[in-house]
N, C-alpha and C positions, 0 to 999 in steps of 0.2 A: 524189760521190767517197767520202764517208764511208760510204755505204751499200754500195758495192762492196767496200771494205776489210772491212767487217763480214761481208758475205756470203762473201767468200773465207776469212775466219777460221773461220766456221761450217763451211764445206765441209772445210777442213783438219782441224778437230777431229773431224768425223764420220768422215773417212777413217782417221784415226789410231785412233779408237775401234773402228772396224770391223776393222782389221787386228789390233788387240790382242785382240779377242774371238775371231777366227779362230785366233790363236796359242794361246790358252788351250784352245779346243775341240780342236785337234789334239793338244795335249799331254795332254788328258784321255783320248784314245784309246790312248795308249801305255801298256802295262802291263809290269810287271816279272815277271809270272808266266812259268814255263817253257812252251815250246811244247807243244802236244798231239801226241803221237806215236801214229799208228795202225799197229798191227802187221798186216802182210800175211799172209794165210793161204798156206800152202804149196800150190802148184799140184799137182793130182793128175791122172794120166792118166785118160782116159775111153774107153769103148768106143763106136765108131761103127758102126752097122749100115749096110751099104752094098751096092751092086751093082757088080760088076767091069765096067769099061769096057775096060781093057787092063792086062795084067800081063806083065812080063818080069824079067830078072835085076837090073835097076837101079831100075826105077820101078813104081809101082802107081797106076793111075788108077781112081777109084771115084766113084759117084754116091750121095749120101745117100738112104736109104729114106724118111726123114721129109720131106725137101724135095728133089725130083728136080732142081731147078735148081742145087743146090750140088754142084759137082764138085771133088774133092780129088786132088792128085797127091802121092804119098808116095815118099820114099826109105826104105831099110831100116836099122834098127839091127842090131847084130851078131846078136842072138837071132833077129830076124825074117829076116835074110839067110840064116841056116842053114836055117830052116824053109822059106823060099821056094825054096832050092836043091833040097830034097827034093821039094817040090811040082812044081817045073819038070821034074825028072827023071821024074816020074810022068805028065807031060802038061801040067801047069800049069793055072791058072785060065782059064776061057773067058769070053767076054763074056756077061754076064747071071748069072753065079754070085753067090750071096748069101754075103757074108762079114762078119766083124766085125774092125775094126782098132782096136788100142789105140794111142792117140796123145795127146800133150799138146795141148789145144785152142789153136789159133793157130799151131801148129808144122807142120812138113811131114815129120816122121820117124815111120814106123810102128814102134812098139816091139814089137808082137806081132800075129799074125794068126790068126784062127780061121775055119774054114769048110772044107767038103768040096768039093774041085774036082769038076766034072762030068767025064764020060769024054771023052777026047780024040777029036776027029773024024777 
């Protein structure tokens, strides 16, 4: 009987010591220094070299030249809409025409379009 009480007391002291050590260790990880702030760089538009799949007055579907499996569908910004209206009046882009599209990577809006349309069929 005396051995079991002694054994229980030793276990109780060990558990209390273990929880006290954990409390001190977790307290040591807390710091009062200010958080590190990482400044994001401003996103810049990039030119995409592409081949026209379909072009109309509302959308432009292109295939990347660098990776032919990547297909993008764009709507037009105001500047590109005016430019595209002139191109469509002259016959528009045909499938296979090579163009460059200025866009914000990850977006779906064409900011500007460069490229010479082929002659209408």
